[in-house]
BAMAR-48971 format. One record per residue (C-alpha): residue in one letter; x, z negated, y negated. Coordinates in Angstrom, 1 decimal, decimal comma, padded with zeros to 4 digits. Layout:
REC  r    east      up   north
REC  A       X       Z       Y
...
***
This chain:
REC  r    east      up   north
REC  M   007,8  -010,9  -014,5
REC  E   009,8  -013,5  -012,7
REC  P   011,8  -012,6  -009,6
REC  L   010,2  -013,6  -006,3
REC  M   011,6  -016,7  -004,8
REC  E   012,3  -016,4  -001,0
REC  D   010,7  -019,8  -000,1
REC  E   007,7  -019,3  -002,4
REC  A   004,4  -019,4  -000,5
REC  Y   001,5  -017,2  -001,2
REC  N  -002,1  -016,8   000,1
REC  W  -003,4  -013,8   001,9
REC  R  -006,3  -012,7   004,0
REC  E  -006,2  -010,1   006,8
REC  V  -008,8  -007,4   006,5
REC  V  -010,6  -006,5   009,8
REC  L  -010,8  -002,8   009,9
REC  P  -013,7  -001,0   011,5
REC  S  -013,8  -000,2   015,2
REC  L  -014,8   003,4   014,3
REC  I  -011,1   004,3   014,7
REC  P  -010,5   005,1   018,3
REC  V  -007,5   003,6   020,1
REC  V  -005,1   006,3   021,1
REC  P  -002,0   006,0   023,3
REC  Q   001,4   006,4   021,7
REC  P   002,4   010,0   021,6
REC  E   005,1   011,2   024,0
REC  L   007,4   013,4   022,0
REC  E   010,2   014,7   024,2
REC  R   012,4   016,3   021,5
REC  E   011,9   013,6   018,9
REC  T   014,2   010,7   018,0
REC  G   013,5   007,2   019,1
REC  E   012,5   006,2   015,6
REC  R   009,9   008,8   015,5
REC  R   008,4   007,8   018,9
REC  R   008,4   004,2   017,9
REC  G   006,9   004,9   014,5
REC  R   007,7   003,4   011,2
REC  D   005,9   001,0   008,9
REC  I   004,9   002,2   005,5
REC  V   003,5  -000,1   002,8
REC  I   001,0   001,4   000,4
REC  A  -000,1  -000,6  -002,6
REC  I  -003,7   000,1  -003,5
REC  D  -006,2  -000,8  -006,1
REC  H  -009,5   000,7  -007,2
REC  G  -008,0   003,3  -009,6
REC  P  -007,6   007,0  -009,1
REC  S  -003,8   006,9  -009,3
REC  S  -003,7   004,5  -006,3
REC  K  -005,9   006,9  -004,3
REC  H  -003,7   009,8  -005,3
REC  A  -000,6   007,9  -004,1
REC  F  -002,4   007,1  -000,8
REC  D  -003,2   010,8  -000,4
REC  W   000,3   011,8  -001,2
REC  A   001,8   009,3   001,4
REC  I  -000,6   010,4   004,1
REC  T   000,1   014,1   003,5
REC  H   003,8   014,0   002,8
REC  L   005,3   010,9   004,3
REC  C   003,3   009,8   007,3
REC  R   003,8   011,2   010,8
REC  L   002,5   010,5   014,3
REC  A   003,1   006,9   015,6
REC  D   003,5   005,5   012,1
REC  T   001,6   002,5   010,9
REC  I   000,5   002,1   007,3
REC  H   000,0  -001,3   005,7
REC  L  -002,5  -001,3   002,8
REC  V  -001,8  -004,1   000,4
REC  H  -004,0  -005,1  -002,5
REC  A  -003,3  -008,1  -004,8
REC  V  -006,1  -010,1  -006,3
REC  S  -005,9  -012,9  -008,8
REC  S  -008,1  -015,2  -006,8
REC  F  -010,0  -015,2  -003,5
REC  K  -012,8  -017,1  -005,1
REC  N  -014,4  -013,8  -006,4
REC  E  -016,1  -012,6  -003,2
REC  L  -017,4  -009,5  -004,9
REC  V  -013,9  -008,2  -005,5
REC  Y  -012,9  -009,1  -001,9
REC  E  -015,9  -007,3  -000,4
REC  R  -015,3  -004,2  -002,5
REC  T  -011,6  -004,2  -001,6
REC  Q  -012,4  -004,6   002,0
REC  G  -014,8  -001,6   001,8
REC  L  -012,1   000,5   000,1
REC  M  -009,6  -000,4   002,8
REC  E  -012,0   000,4   005,6
REC  K  -012,7   003,8   004,0
REC  L  -008,9   004,5   003,6
REC  A  -008,2   003,4   007,2
REC  V  -010,7   005,9   008,6
REC  E  -009,3   008,7   006,3
REC  A  -005,7   007,9   007,3
REC  F  -006,7   008,3   011,0
REC  E  -008,6   011,5   010,4
REC  V  -005,9   013,2   008,3
REC  A  -002,6   011,9   009,8
REC  M  -003,6   010,1   013,0
REC  V  -001,8   006,9   011,9
REC  K  -002,7   003,3   012,5
REC  T  -003,7   001,2   009,6
REC  K  -003,4  -002,5   008,9
REC  A  -004,7  -004,1   005,7
REC  R  -004,1  -007,3   003,8
REC  I  -005,4  -008,7   000,6
REC  V  -003,0  -011,0  -001,1
REC  E  -003,5  -013,6  -003,8
REC  G  -001,2  -013,7  -006,8
REC  D   000,9  -011,4  -009,0
REC  A   000,8  -007,8  -007,7
REC  G   004,5  -007,1  -008,0
REC  K   005,6  -010,3  -006,2
REC  A   002,9  -009,8  -003,5
REC  I   004,0  -006,2  -002,8
REC  C   007,7  -007,2  -002,6
REC  K   006,8  -010,1  -000,3
REC  E   004,8  -007,8   002,0
REC  A   007,8  -005,4   002,0
REC  E   010,1  -008,3   003,1
REC  R   007,6  -009,2   005,8
REC  W   007,2  -005,7   007,3
REC  K   010,6  -004,1   006,5
REC  P   009,0  -000,7   006,0
REC  A   010,6   002,7   005,7
REC  A   009,1   003,0   002,2
REC  V   006,8   001,3  -000,3
REC  V   004,4   003,7  -002,0
REC  M   002,4   003,0  -005,1
REC  G   000,8   004,9  -007,9
REC  T   001,2   004,6  -011,7
REC  R  -001,3   003,1  -014,0
REC  G  -001,0   005,9  -016,5
REC  Q   000,5   003,8  -019,3
REC  S   002,6   005,3  -022,0
REC  L   006,3   004,4  -022,1
REC  I   005,6   001,9  -025,0
REC  Q   002,7   000,2  -023,1
REC  S   004,8   000,0  -020,0
REC  V   007,7  -001,7  -021,9
REC  L   005,4  -004,1  -023,7
REC  H   003,2  -005,1  -020,8
REC  G   005,4  -004,5  -017,9
REC  S   004,7  -002,4  -014,9
REC  V   004,0  -003,4  -011,3
REC  G   005,9  -000,2  -010,2
REC  E   008,8  -001,0  -012,4
REC  Y   008,9  -004,6  -011,1
REC  C   008,9  -003,4  -007,5
REC  F   011,4  -000,8  -008,2
REC  H   013,9  -003,4  -009,4
REC  N   013,0  -006,3  -007,1
REC  C   012,1  -004,7  -003,7
REC  K   015,6  -004,6  -002,0
REC  I   014,4  -004,1   001,5
REC  A   012,9  -000,6   001,3
REC  P   012,9   002,4  -001,1
REC  V   010,0   002,3  -003,6
REC  V   008,2   005,6  -004,1
REC  I   006,2   005,7  -007,3
REC  V   003,7   008,6  -007,3
REC  P   002,7   009,9  -010,7
REC  G  -001,0   010,2  -011,4
REC  K  -002,8   013,5  -010,9
REC  E  -003,8   013,8  -014,5
REC  A  -003,2   011,5  -017,4
REC  G  -006,4   009,9  -018,8
REC  E  -008,5   009,8  -015,6
REC  E  -010,9   006,8  -015,6
REC  S  -010,9   004,2  -012,9
REC  V  -013,5   004,5  -010,1
REC  V  -014,5   000,9  -010,4
***
């Protein structure tokens, strides 16, 4: 994979999340630090696989706290395939509701066009998050070396935030697509 050029443009589409999530005021936490009251941005790279869902669950359970905002990012090869866009939008809506119910965090979502690794790094540069979270695809070491890995690419090229690569729950799970 090629390194991301700073001036390289890319296409993206905002995802309008459902209005089912109520608007709540920012929590007043007397004994907390300013950062905690302000909240942090956390980028979570998602796709339709079980490892991605496991990474999302891990981030919501172990990383997110009140007043944080999670940014769901999904990379597609082309916006011309409306079916993929609609399924991804549905997935993001479901995850946004789950994030609010479990951790009471706000969610923003974006579908980006292009190479997944480059798109995730570009979104990290845009949001300057506290962390970038992603799952593994369950490839063996040899497959990962031969084909490359989005997680590995982000690990080496995302200089703005730490990259957390959450291993899959069990090796060999099939995709939910």
